[in-house]
Backbone bond lengths (Angstrom), bond angles and torsions (degrees), N, CA, C in turn:
res aa  C-N    CA-C-N  psi(-1)  N-CA   C-N-CA  omega(-1)  CA-C   N-CA-C  phi
1 M - - - 1.456 - - 1.570 114.44 -
2 R 1.323 114.17 -40.98 1.418 117.81 179.68 1.500 111.49 -59.50
3 K 1.336 116.97 -37.82 1.475 122.41 -177.82 1.499 111.28 -70.91
4 Q 1.312 114.23 -35.22 1.500 121.56 179.21 1.496 109.00 -65.72
5 R 1.450 116.17 -43.16 1.400 117.08 -178.63 1.534 114.65 -68.32
6 R 1.411 113.54 -31.79 1.523 118.32 173.98 1.529 110.26 -63.35
7 R 1.361 113.82 -42.69 1.508 116.10 -176.55 1.553 108.38 -67.59
8 R 1.409 114.89 -38.67 1.539 112.35 178.13 1.518 109.11 -66.80
9 S 1.179 117.86 -36.05 1.571 122.25 -175.66 1.564 107.06 -64.75
10 R 1.338 114.25 -41.63 1.483 117.39 -175.84 1.518 107.09 -69.57
11 A 1.315 118.05 -39.58 1.498 121.95 -177.53 1.560 111.57 -66.66
12 L 1.380 112.69 -33.23 1.464 118.56 178.82 1.511 110.35 -69.35
13 V 1.338 117.13 -42.54 1.475 124.33 -179.84 1.486 106.35 -66.78
14 G 1.267 122.17 -40.45 1.460 124.11 173.80 1.504 115.45 -59.33
15 A 1.317 113.90 -42.04 1.460 117.48 -176.38 1.516 110.65 -69.52
16 V 1.382 115.41 -36.05 1.415 121.18 179.97 1.574 112.13 -69.67
17 A 1.305 113.29 -37.93 1.436 119.20 172.30 1.522 115.53 -61.01
18 A 1.304 111.25 -42.66 1.532 114.60 -178.68 1.469 109.60 -66.92
19 T 1.393 115.81 -40.73 1.398 118.30 -177.97 1.599 112.37 -66.65
20 A 1.320 115.33 -33.66 1.454 119.52 178.79 1.583 108.51 -70.62
21 A 1.321 118.11 -36.20 1.427 122.26 179.86 1.525 108.45 -62.59
22 L 1.321 118.09 -46.88 1.429 120.03 178.13 1.475 113.60 -62.76
23 G 1.378 115.31 -39.50 1.504 115.82 177.21 1.485 109.91 -62.79
24 V 1.267 123.54 -39.96 1.488 121.85 179.03 1.476 109.45 -65.73
25 A 1.291 117.64 -38.35 1.523 120.12 -173.09 1.588 108.41 -68.70
26 G 1.272 117.07 -35.03 1.508 121.42 170.90 1.525 106.75 55.97
27 C 1.309 111.49 -131.25 1.497 122.19 -178.02 1.534 115.01 -61.07
28 D 1.363 120.18 -19.87 1.399 124.67 175.56 1.516 108.63 -62.23
29 V 1.263 118.67 -36.58 1.461 120.22 179.49 1.490 108.99 -67.38
30 V 1.384 114.80 -35.12 1.520 116.54 179.63 1.433 110.91 -68.75
31 D 1.370 115.61 -40.41 1.437 122.42 -175.87 1.568 111.63 -62.83
32 G 1.364 110.72 -37.86 1.474 113.81 -179.30 1.527 112.88 -101.02
33 A 1.336 119.66 -119.67 1.366 122.24 177.40 1.499 114.54 -67.17
34 S 1.210 123.63 144.59 1.483 123.97 -179.06 1.493 108.36 -64.62
35 G 1.420 112.61 145.37 1.420 118.78 175.77 1.570 112.80 -72.24
36 A 1.372 113.69 -23.38 1.483 117.80 178.34 1.469 111.47 -87.03
37 P 1.345 122.02 128.29 1.461 123.13 -178.94 1.496 114.22 -55.22
38 D 1.280 117.73 -29.51 1.489 121.26 -176.04 1.561 113.21 -102.46
39 G 1.370 113.03 14.61 1.453 119.89 175.45 1.535 117.13 62.35
40 S 1.465 112.68 26.17 1.468 118.05 -175.39 1.405 112.25 -78.80
41 R 1.365 125.74 -7.57 1.388 119.94 -179.45 1.473 110.54 -65.78
42 T 1.373 119.53 133.50 1.434 125.08 -168.82 1.467 110.89 -84.79
43 H 1.390 116.97 158.65 1.442 125.51 173.27 1.500 109.85 -53.08
44 A 1.398 117.76 -42.85 1.481 121.88 -177.07 1.500 111.85 -63.18
45 S 1.332 116.99 -43.87 1.481 117.92 -179.70 1.468 113.36 -67.28
46 R 1.308 118.02 -32.03 1.547 121.55 176.30 1.477 106.32 -69.31
47 A 1.395 119.15 -43.58 1.459 117.64 -179.72 1.439 118.20 -63.13
48 V 1.389 111.27 -30.88 1.545 114.62 178.51 1.543 108.83 -64.97
49 Q 1.251 120.13 -44.83 1.433 130.31 -178.27 1.507 110.59 -63.50
50 L 1.289 117.03 -42.89 1.518 121.40 -173.96 1.575 112.13 -81.48
51 W 1.272 115.43 -18.65 1.478 118.94 -167.08 1.584 109.11 -87.15
52 D 1.384 109.83 129.45 1.451 116.07 177.49 1.566 106.76 -102.58
53 R 1.365 115.02 115.94 1.394 116.98 -174.41 1.576 114.02 -85.82
54 S 1.318 115.89 6.72 1.412 119.40 173.88 1.576 110.98 -136.99
55 P 1.339 115.66 64.06 1.484 119.96 -178.74 1.503 110.70 -63.50
56 A 1.383 116.91 149.08 1.439 123.50 -166.03 1.580 109.68 -94.72
57 S 1.302 122.99 -3.01 1.474 125.12 -179.85 1.527 108.15 -164.16
58 I 1.319 116.31 152.77 1.407 127.62 -170.85 1.528 111.68 -134.37
59 A 1.341 114.16 135.91 1.519 117.62 169.58 1.560 104.45 -129.32
60 A 1.350 114.67 134.73 1.455 118.80 -178.28 1.513 108.12 -108.66
61 V 1.325 117.02 138.53 1.416 124.76 168.45 1.473 113.11 -129.22
62 G 1.336 115.14 153.86 1.460 115.67 -177.85 1.550 112.79 151.45
63 D 1.355 114.56 -144.93 1.450 121.88 -174.10 1.523 114.24 -118.30
64 S 1.375 116.24 -155.38 1.422 119.23 -173.81 1.535 115.98 -63.00
65 I 1.286 115.06 -30.42 1.463 121.14 177.44 1.587 111.18 -56.62
66 T 1.276 117.15 -43.19 1.457 123.15 -178.99 1.494 109.86 -79.33
67 R 1.333 117.77 -16.97 1.570 120.00 172.60 1.508 110.69 -87.77
68 G 1.324 120.49 -2.32 1.412 121.04 -176.21 1.561 116.53 67.57
69 F 1.319 113.49 32.75 1.439 119.56 -176.79 1.509 111.51 -57.59
70 D 1.251 121.22 133.50 1.494 128.85 174.78 1.490 113.19 64.10
71 A 1.284 114.29 14.74 1.565 113.82 -178.55 1.513 109.98 -88.08
72 C 1.342 116.89 -21.67 1.537 120.68 -178.99 1.551 112.29 -112.13
73 T 1.345 116.03 -48.73 1.454 119.93 -177.83 1.588 104.49 -141.32
74 V 1.335 111.51 159.05 1.496 115.61 -175.33 1.517 114.23 -66.04
75 L 1.311 110.35 136.71 1.518 120.21 177.71 1.495 116.00 49.88
76 S 1.409 113.57 40.28 1.436 119.79 -179.14 1.484 109.75 -140.96
77 D 1.350 114.34 143.39 1.503 117.77 172.35 1.526 111.57 -68.19
78 C 1.328 114.86 152.04 1.475 124.13 173.18 1.442 114.61 -143.73
79 P 1.410 114.73 71.09 1.440 118.36 -173.51 1.411 118.88 -60.01
80 E 1.428 117.13 -18.10 1.446 116.63 178.82 1.529 113.87 -69.71
81 V 1.293 120.05 -11.90 1.450 125.97 172.94 1.528 113.32 -101.46
82 S 1.256 118.14 2.99 1.490 120.67 -177.62 1.509 110.44 -54.24
83 W 1.303 115.49 137.20 1.482 119.83 177.99 1.548 111.10 -63.34
84 A 1.323 118.51 -27.72 1.427 120.98 -174.06 1.463 113.02 -90.95
85 T 1.393 122.26 -40.49 1.464 119.94 -170.36 1.508 112.50 -135.91
86 G 1.352 113.86 3.06 1.492 117.92 -176.75 1.604 114.38 -59.83
87 T 1.240 113.09 158.32 1.494 121.13 176.76 1.522 115.96 -102.84
88 S 1.362 117.06 -13.25 1.456 123.13 -176.41 1.535 113.50 -57.13
89 E 1.302 115.81 133.64 1.444 122.74 173.91 1.506 114.35 -65.12
90 Q 1.356 115.54 -22.17 1.465 122.76 178.50 1.494 111.75 -71.90
91 V 1.333 116.84 -20.06 1.449 117.91 -175.12 1.502 111.79 -110.61
92 D 1.393 117.44 -45.15 1.468 121.49 -173.83 1.548 105.57 58.30
93 S 1.330 114.28 74.02 1.470 122.16 -179.38 1.497 114.32 -63.53
94 L 1.338 112.83 169.76 1.495 112.97 179.16 1.503 114.54 -60.77
95 A 1.368 111.82 -34.52 1.485 115.54 176.28 1.535 113.49 -63.63
96 V 1.390 117.60 -40.34 1.401 120.01 176.94 1.563 111.16 -66.09
97 R 1.220 114.01 -41.37 1.537 116.10 -176.04 1.502 113.13 -70.62
98 L 1.345 115.80 -27.63 1.436 120.54 179.85 1.527 115.46 -89.47
99 L 1.383 114.41 -34.21 1.522 122.00 -170.39 1.518 107.47 -112.18
100 G 1.283 123.67 -20.34 1.502 122.78 -167.51 1.455 108.97 85.22
101 R 1.340 117.71 152.49 1.464 123.12 -167.49 1.523 112.28 -61.86
102 T 1.341 113.64 -41.71 1.552 117.25 -177.00 1.521 111.20 -66.47
103 K 1.305 116.17 -48.21 1.420 117.67 -177.73 1.536 112.22 -68.90
104 A 1.361 115.00 -37.50 1.495 116.27 -178.70 1.430 112.24 -57.60
105 A 1.286 123.62 -31.60 1.530 124.95 178.38 1.448 111.24 -61.25
106 D 1.343 118.64 -27.83 1.461 117.82 -173.33 1.525 113.71 -111.26
107 H 1.375 113.94 -10.93 1.536 122.43 -178.32 1.426 115.23 -123.88
108 S 1.365 114.94 29.81 1.471 119.46 168.18 1.508 112.64 -144.88
109 W 1.337 114.64 146.13 1.490 118.17 -172.78 1.505 110.55 -142.13
110 N 1.326 114.77 140.67 1.471 117.32 -170.23 1.615 104.82 -112.58
111 Y 1.335 118.33 113.74 1.512 125.17 179.42 1.545 110.49 -108.58
112 A 1.380 115.38 5.22 1.492 117.52 179.83 1.551 108.85 -65.57
113 E 1.305 120.03 162.24 1.439 126.59 179.27 1.432 109.67 -144.40
114 T 1.400 114.57 128.91 1.481 118.27 176.82 1.488 111.72 -62.31
115 G 1.303 113.38 133.71 1.455 121.33 -176.16 1.501 115.34 92.05
116 A 1.334 117.17 -5.28 1.483 121.60 -174.43 1.565 110.44 -66.91
117 R 1.372 113.02 146.60 1.421 120.00 175.25 1.536 108.18 -120.71
118 M 1.315 119.67 176.77 1.371 123.39 -176.97 1.543 111.97 -58.74
119 A 1.267 117.99 -31.00 1.497 124.24 175.84 1.517 115.53 -64.11
120 D 1.410 113.09 -16.44 1.438 117.59 177.19 1.520 115.76 -95.88
121 L 1.378 114.82 -4.71 1.428 118.73 -169.32 1.573 110.98 -70.05
122 S 1.332 115.01 -38.47 1.438 116.05 -175.65 1.563 113.00 -59.60
123 D 1.400 116.60 -37.78 1.453 121.40 176.32 1.528 110.86 -65.47
124 Q 1.218 115.86 -40.68 1.496 123.21 178.74 1.477 109.57 -60.03
125 V 1.391 115.76 -48.60 1.452 120.47 -179.37 1.555 108.16 -61.73
126 A 1.338 117.74 -43.75 1.517 120.44 -177.87 1.581 107.04 -59.98
127 A 1.253 119.96 -38.36 1.434 118.85 176.97 1.502 113.20 -67.69
128 A 1.332 118.11 -41.03 1.494 125.13 -175.85 1.452 108.08 -65.99
129 V 1.441 123.45 -41.46 1.431 122.01 -170.97 1.560 113.37 -60.77
130 V 1.316 115.41 -21.68 1.503 120.19 176.90 1.588 109.41 -55.82
131 R 1.273 117.71 -30.17 1.473 124.49 -178.69 1.580 111.17 -81.71
132 R 1.336 112.52 -15.46 1.482 116.14 -176.94 1.568 113.99 54.28
133 P 1.340 117.70 51.77 1.399 121.99 -177.65 1.528 113.63 -69.47
134 A 1.333 117.57 149.98 1.491 123.05 178.11 1.551 108.20 -74.28
135 L 1.384 114.93 -34.22 1.438 121.33 -176.04 1.534 108.80 -134.24
136 V 1.322 117.11 138.25 1.442 124.80 173.73 1.548 106.23 -115.72
137 T 1.286 116.17 125.54 1.502 119.25 173.77 1.540 107.83 -99.02
138 V 1.378 112.64 146.38 1.460 121.72 -174.53 1.453 108.13 -130.36
139 M 1.381 120.99 118.54 1.457 122.45 166.20 1.514 108.41 -136.96
140 V 1.293 115.36 106.07 1.482 116.51 -176.59 1.543 105.02 -156.61
141 G 1.385 113.00 156.69 1.535 114.28 179.77 1.517 108.04 133.97
142 S 1.266 117.44 -28.70 1.531 117.72 -177.23 1.583 109.71 -60.69
143 N 1.358 115.00 -46.79 1.494 118.82 -178.73 1.495 112.73 -67.50
144 D 1.323 116.52 -22.49 1.528 117.90 173.15 1.499 112.63 -67.35
145 A 1.311 117.08 -28.81 1.418 120.43 176.34 1.499 113.62 -93.69
146 C 1.404 113.89 -29.17 1.528 120.04 -176.28 1.542 103.03 -86.09
147 R 1.248 120.19 79.89 1.479 125.27 175.84 1.544 108.71 -115.20
148 S 1.345 111.14 177.55 1.475 118.90 179.13 1.540 112.29 -62.47
149 S 1.198 120.41 -21.50 1.470 124.03 -179.64 1.562 108.13 -162.60
150 V 1.320 112.06 169.71 1.505 121.28 178.56 1.547 107.17 -60.53
151 R 1.354 112.87 -43.76 1.555 119.46 -174.75 1.552 109.03 -60.46
152 A 1.309 118.76 -32.88 1.525 123.28 -173.48 1.481 110.42 -82.25
153 M 1.364 121.10 -7.76 1.470 120.13 -176.16 1.539 106.68 -60.93
154 T 1.337 119.16 151.79 1.473 123.98 172.66 1.455 107.94 -65.46
155 S 1.450 112.08 137.74 1.453 112.75 177.43 1.468 112.18 -70.53
156 V 1.411 113.84 165.52 1.493 117.93 -178.51 1.559 108.11 -71.20
157 A 1.249 113.85 -34.08 1.547 120.09 -179.96 1.496 111.45 -63.27
158 D 1.397 112.63 -47.01 1.477 120.96 179.10 1.535 112.45 -62.39
159 F 1.357 113.16 -42.50 1.401 121.61 -178.97 1.546 112.09 -61.17
160 R 1.282 111.41 -42.69 1.509 117.66 177.07 1.515 112.93 -63.94
161 A 1.317 113.66 -46.94 1.499 119.53 179.06 1.523 114.62 -61.48
162 Q 1.325 117.75 -39.08 1.404 125.71 179.11 1.481 112.16 -68.58
163 F 1.379 116.67 -38.38 1.474 120.47 178.98 1.541 109.23 -70.38
164 E 1.344 114.26 -41.38 1.472 115.95 179.71 1.608 108.86 -66.32
165 E 1.285 115.87 -32.60 1.464 114.95 -178.52 1.569 109.49 -72.18
166 A 1.341 116.56 -32.53 1.454 122.15 -179.26 1.619 109.36 -69.14
167 L 1.377 113.83 -40.28 1.472 116.80 177.31 1.514 110.16 -68.10
168 G 1.264 114.26 -40.47 1.484 121.25 174.98 1.484 110.74 -53.62
169 T 1.283 118.52 -51.30 1.427 123.40 -179.29 1.561 112.05 -56.82
170 L 1.364 114.54 -40.11 1.449 118.47 175.14 1.506 112.53 -68.86
171 R 1.309 119.92 -42.32 1.423 121.27 -174.77 1.554 108.19 -70.59
172 K 1.235 124.49 -33.23 1.490 120.95 -179.19 1.506 108.24 -64.69
173 A 1.337 117.26 -38.14 1.514 118.99 -178.10 1.455 112.59 -87.38
174 L 1.296 120.49 -35.94 1.495 126.09 -171.84 1.558 110.96 -139.01
175 P 1.308 116.30 81.61 1.475 115.88 -174.01 1.485 116.95 -67.89
176 K 1.391 116.69 -17.86 1.425 120.75 -177.04 1.464 116.40 -109.63
177 T 1.342 115.10 6.77 1.514 118.08 177.62 1.474 109.07 -74.86
178 Q 1.323 118.25 140.03 1.458 123.74 -178.30 1.565 108.17 -87.76
179 V 1.286 111.51 156.52 1.516 117.89 -176.08 1.590 108.44 -132.51
180 Y 1.361 116.45 125.77 1.471 121.28 175.36 1.576 102.50 -106.71
181 V 1.336 114.55 123.11 1.559 118.31 176.73 1.502 109.81 -110.58
182 A 1.302 120.10 123.42 1.398 127.33 174.21 1.481 113.09 -88.81
183 S 1.335 116.94 138.51 1.468 117.09 179.48 1.514 111.36 -69.47
184 V 1.299 118.82 159.14 1.452 123.25 171.47 1.569 110.71 -69.14
185 P 1.341 115.85 132.24 1.531 116.09 -177.52 1.527 110.39 -63.51
186 D 1.307 112.28 165.96 1.437 123.67 178.22 1.641 107.69 -78.39
187 L 1.277 115.20 93.61 1.488 117.73 -172.57 1.502 112.83 -68.85
188 K 1.386 114.33 -26.16 1.456 116.57 178.16 1.506 112.38 -71.64
189 R 1.305 117.92 -34.43 1.378 117.85 172.50 1.528 116.47 -65.40
190 L 1.368 110.97 -38.59 1.510 115.85 175.05 1.465 112.01 -58.98
191 W 1.354 115.72 -40.82 1.486 117.87 173.51 1.516 113.96 -61.41
192 S 1.344 115.02 -44.06 1.507 119.42 -179.75 1.488 112.42 -61.70
193 E 1.357 116.85 -38.17 1.482 120.30 -179.85 1.471 109.42 -74.16
194 G 1.368 119.20 -51.88 1.340 122.91 -172.32 1.559 117.86 -67.53
195 R 1.273 116.73 -27.60 1.481 120.04 -176.95 1.597 115.08 -70.89
196 T 1.283 112.25 -2.14 1.495 116.37 172.72 1.449 110.95 -83.61
197 N 1.356 121.97 -4.52 1.448 120.89 -174.15 1.581 106.24 -113.41
198 P 1.310 122.01 120.82 1.410 122.69 179.84 1.454 112.94 -63.08
199 L 1.330 121.47 -40.05 1.432 123.13 177.27 1.511 113.92 -61.00
200 G 1.314 113.58 -43.93 1.457 119.49 176.04 1.513 113.21 -54.10
201 K 1.302 114.36 -44.87 1.483 119.00 -174.64 1.521 107.69 -70.39
202 Q 1.295 122.15 -33.60 1.477 123.29 169.95 1.509 114.87 -56.62
203 I 1.329 113.47 -43.72 1.460 120.79 -179.09 1.535 107.48 -67.39
204 W 1.355 117.25 -35.08 1.468 119.74 -175.96 1.547 108.22 -65.66
205 K 1.276 117.97 -29.80 1.464 122.77 -178.39 1.571 111.10 -65.33
206 L 1.361 116.98 -13.93 1.496 117.28 178.15 1.482 110.33 -80.61
207 G 1.383 117.27 -2.28 1.477 114.57 174.48 1.575 112.63 122.19
208 I 1.317 118.55 10.04 1.424 120.76 179.46 1.576 112.20 -75.34
209 C 1.319 121.00 110.43 1.418 124.86 177.71 1.474 117.09 46.50
210 P 1.429 114.99 56.29 1.485 117.68 -175.34 1.532 114.47 -60.80
211 S 1.293 119.76 -27.40 1.504 118.07 178.29 1.541 110.72 -58.91
212 M 1.298 119.07 -37.25 1.397 124.03 -177.66 1.554 112.05 -96.73
213 L 1.357 116.00 -46.80 1.452 123.19 -171.01 1.509 115.04 -90.08
214 G 1.307 118.56 -14.67 1.427 123.10 -177.85 1.590 108.93 -56.73
215 D 1.349 116.91 140.80 1.450 121.81 174.92 1.615 107.27 51.51
216 A 1.345 116.55 53.62 1.444 123.19 -165.83 1.573 109.90 -56.21
217 D 1.271 120.38 -31.16 1.410 121.09 -177.05 1.498 118.08 -95.35
218 D 1.328 112.43 3.09 1.492 120.50 175.08 1.565 110.90 -76.91
219 L 1.311 114.58 117.09 1.464 123.98 -176.96 1.532 109.11 -112.55
220 T 1.253 120.79 14.07 1.458 119.79 178.87 1.494 111.16 -68.60
221 A 1.291 116.31 163.15 1.492 122.54 -178.89 1.540 112.99 -53.68
222 T 1.314 116.18 -36.02 1.424 122.74 -179.05 1.522 112.80 -66.93
223 A 1.429 112.99 -43.93 1.409 118.15 179.48 1.555 113.50 -72.37
224 V 1.356 115.91 -33.40 1.413 119.98 175.48 1.529 111.93 -64.33
225 L 1.397 116.20 -40.28 1.464 122.66 -179.53 1.570 107.30 -65.62
226 R 1.302 114.53 -40.63 1.473 115.83 -178.68 1.558 110.73 -61.80
227 R 1.293 116.65 -49.52 1.419 121.17 178.29 1.523 110.10 -59.98
228 D 1.274 121.27 -48.37 1.434 123.74 174.10 1.497 116.08 -53.11
229 R 1.246 115.64 -39.03 1.500 119.53 176.30 1.594 112.65 -68.47
230 V 1.330 113.81 -36.63 1.500 116.21 175.62 1.498 107.83 -65.82
231 Q 1.302 116.38 -46.86 1.450 119.28 -179.91 1.502 115.19 -58.74
232 Q 1.345 115.81 -38.66 1.484 119.18 176.93 1.552 110.25 -64.97
233 R 1.305 114.29 -33.61 1.499 113.72 -179.36 1.445 110.02 -76.66
234 V 1.294 123.10 -25.55 1.467 123.31 173.60 1.581 109.95 -67.89
235 E 1.319 111.59 -43.68 1.507 116.05 177.52 1.638 112.62 -62.75
236 D 1.348 109.54 -35.93 1.479 113.51 173.59 1.458 114.26 -64.64
237 Y 1.308 116.25 -41.76 1.518 122.87 177.25 1.579 109.33 -58.43
238 N 1.303 116.65 -46.57 1.402 120.24 -178.27 1.565 110.09 -64.91
239 T 1.290 117.35 -32.46 1.541 118.24 176.23 1.509 106.74 -62.26
240 V 1.424 114.49 -46.92 1.471 116.87 -177.86 1.530 109.92 -59.01
241 L 1.283 117.19 -47.66 1.520 121.47 -177.82 1.467 108.58 -54.73
242 A 1.236 121.10 -45.27 1.448 125.67 -176.31 1.573 110.45 -66.16
243 Q 1.312 113.44 -45.25 1.474 117.60 -175.26 1.550 109.97 -72.60
244 V 1.239 119.15 -42.35 1.442 119.33 179.31 1.541 111.84 -67.58
245 C 1.332 115.87 -41.45 1.453 118.26 177.96 1.479 111.60 -62.22
246 A 1.402 119.14 -36.69 1.462 124.25 -173.87 1.554 107.44 -64.54
247 K 1.304 120.40 -21.18 1.460 118.80 -177.13 1.559 111.04 -86.79
248 D 1.276 116.64 -1.28 1.480 121.56 -179.45 1.492 107.23 -114.89
249 R 1.307 115.32 121.11 1.518 121.31 -173.25 1.504 112.53 -67.68
250 R 1.298 118.47 -17.93 1.504 122.35 -180.00 1.511 109.80 -113.23
251 C 1.276 117.66 32.27 1.476 123.25 175.33 1.506 110.44 -121.13
252 R 1.381 119.94 135.53 1.422 123.08 175.15 1.528 108.11 -126.07
253 F 1.283 113.14 125.74 1.569 120.34 174.69 1.545 103.88 -95.66
254 D 1.366 111.97 151.26 1.468 116.79 -175.33 1.545 112.40 -78.38
255 G 1.331 118.21 8.78 1.486 121.40 -178.34 1.439 115.59 63.33
256 G 1.292 118.60 18.53 1.470 122.90 178.29 1.513 113.03 92.01
257 A 1.378 120.71 10.99 1.362 124.22 -173.07 1.530 113.18 -62.55
258 V 1.340 120.16 -42.76 1.480 121.61 179.37 1.482 107.44 -68.81
259 Y 1.305 122.57 -37.62 1.450 123.31 178.48 1.465 112.00 -62.38
260 R 1.344 116.60 -39.08 1.462 123.64 -177.26 1.519 116.33 -76.27
261 Y 1.427 110.11 -25.16 1.445 115.16 -177.40 1.560 112.97 -57.04
262 R 1.233 119.69 130.36 1.499 122.23 -176.68 1.554 110.65 -93.11
263 F 1.348 113.62 77.52 1.470 122.19 175.71 1.534 107.65 -49.42
264 G 1.306 116.50 127.20 1.468 122.54 172.18 1.504 109.64 -109.13
265 T 1.300 116.84 -175.85 1.538 117.76 -174.98 1.502 110.47 -65.66
266 D 1.381 119.03 -30.19 1.495 118.68 175.25 1.468 112.33 -62.77
267 Q 1.305 119.19 -28.92 1.493 124.07 -175.89 1.538 111.63 -91.42
268 L 1.387 114.46 0.56 1.446 113.83 -179.74 1.559 111.42 -113.69
269 S 1.345 113.25 148.91 1.498 118.57 -179.20 1.517 111.82 -56.09
270 H 1.280 116.80 132.98 1.506 120.08 177.12 1.484 111.65 -88.42
271 W 1.285 111.77 14.97 1.560 118.68 168.08 1.492 108.27 -99.40
272 D 1.335 118.94 -40.86 1.545 116.12 -172.10 1.574 108.82 -132.83
273 W 1.406 119.90 -2.95 1.415 121.20 176.48 1.539 114.38 52.68
274 F 1.361 113.93 36.04 1.482 117.70 -178.51 1.537 110.08 -145.79
275 H 1.288 113.41 -48.10 1.549 118.98 178.50 1.565 107.14 -79.72
276 P 1.269 117.11 157.03 1.547 123.32 179.70 1.568 108.11 -60.58
277 S 1.256 113.55 137.92 1.577 119.78 165.04 1.529 107.06 -77.82
278 T 1.303 115.35 -178.41 1.487 119.01 175.96 1.538 108.71 -59.75
279 D 1.313 116.49 -38.79 1.481 119.85 178.12 1.507 111.70 -66.23
280 G 1.325 117.64 -39.45 1.444 121.61 173.84 1.520 113.49 -62.84
281 Q 1.350 114.66 -40.20 1.449 122.19 176.13 1.528 110.23 -59.87
282 S 1.324 117.44 -41.05 1.511 123.12 -179.17 1.562 106.09 -66.08
283 K 1.319 118.74 -36.30 1.510 118.47 -177.41 1.589 106.08 -70.63
284 L 1.205 118.42 -40.68 1.496 123.97 178.77 1.519 108.30 -57.38
285 A 1.391 116.82 -47.96 1.418 122.48 178.58 1.494 115.20 -59.64
286 A 1.345 113.56 -39.15 1.500 119.14 176.44 1.579 112.35 -65.36
287 I 1.330 114.71 -42.26 1.531 118.91 177.16 1.534 106.00 -59.82
288 A 1.313 117.67 -51.32 1.473 116.97 -175.55 1.515 115.10 -60.54
289 Y 1.414 115.51 -39.83 1.380 121.89 178.73 1.546 111.91 -62.36
290 R 1.306 118.69 -42.97 1.414 126.28 175.14 1.534 109.39 -55.03
291 T 1.259 116.19 -47.03 1.491 120.22 -171.75 1.514 108.77 -77.02
292 V 1.353 121.15 -37.76 1.475 121.52 177.36 1.443 114.30 -67.22
293 T 1.419 114.33 -42.13 1.505 118.69 -176.74 1.578 114.06 -89.16
294 A 1.247 114.85 1.53 1.522 116.10 179.49 1.538 110.59 -64.16
295 K 1.200 118.72 144.84 1.549 127.21 -178.91 1.581 103.57 -65.99
296 N 1.338 115.73 -44.80 1.496 121.23 -179.28 1.489 110.26 -115.66
297 P 1.340 115.89 148.38 1.522 122.45 175.95 1.591 105.70 -62.79
298 V 1.311 112.47 150.45 1.398 121.04 170.64 1.537 115.55 -69.28
299 D 1.313 116.63 131.10 1.567 116.16 -178.22 1.586 106.24 -74.55
C-alpha cells in the first residue's frame, strides 16, 4: 500500500508539472505542435490566439479603390481618403482608427496602384515588406473581372495561384505579419446604381470596367448574360480569397462583407458613379476595422 501511494503521488506531481509547462508555453504550443494529442484544436481557435487586434503599423496593397481613385477629382488618385491608410477626417481610415491620426501618418503606407490586378500583388507586397508592417491590407480583384471582355477576365485558377504567390512573398519575409483581406465588391450592384446617372455613363465610356459597364443601358439577353458571367467570376474570386486566407493562421477575410455592402449613390464617386466616394471609403474603413478588431475571425 505504501508503494502504491508513492506511485500515485509521483504521478500526480508529474501531471501538475506537465500542466504547468503547457500553461507557460501558451501560444507557443499553438504555433508549433498542437496541445491536443489528437490534433483537434481548430484553425479558428489558433487564429484567435495568434491575432493582434491592435497592430502597430499598416501597409496597404491593392488597386484603385485603395488609392481613393475618383473620390476627390475626376480620373485621379486621392490616397488621403483611402479606406486603408488615408488621413482625411471625412473617412477615418483603418490606420486612423487603429493608430490614431498622428501615428497613422508615420506608421502606415499605401502601395496600391490604380489598375492593378492580382498578378501585380506579389510585387506590391515585396515593396511593402521593406517597412516591416504589423498588418497588411489587401483589396484586389475588381480589375481581374473588369476587363475588355468576359473572355479577357483572369481565370479562377490563375487568380488563386497569384494570390498564393503574393502571400508566399509576404511569409518569406515576414512570417508573423497579419493580413486583412477584403472581398471584391458587387460589381453588378455598382452598375445598377450608377446607370441611373447620365454623367456617370459618359465617364464609363472612357473605359471603366467595360466587361460590366459597357453598353450600360443594354438589357438584351446577351448583355444580361455577359454581366451575369462577370458577377459569377467575382463570386468565384471571393471564394478563392476566403479559401487561401483560411490556410494562413494570421490572415482574416472579411467574410464577404464588402461584397454584401449595398453601395448607394451617396457611397459612389460623383465623378464616375462606380468607385467609392469619400463616404464609401469611410464605409470600407468601418468594415475593415470591425474585422481586424473582432475577437473571433469572421466565418
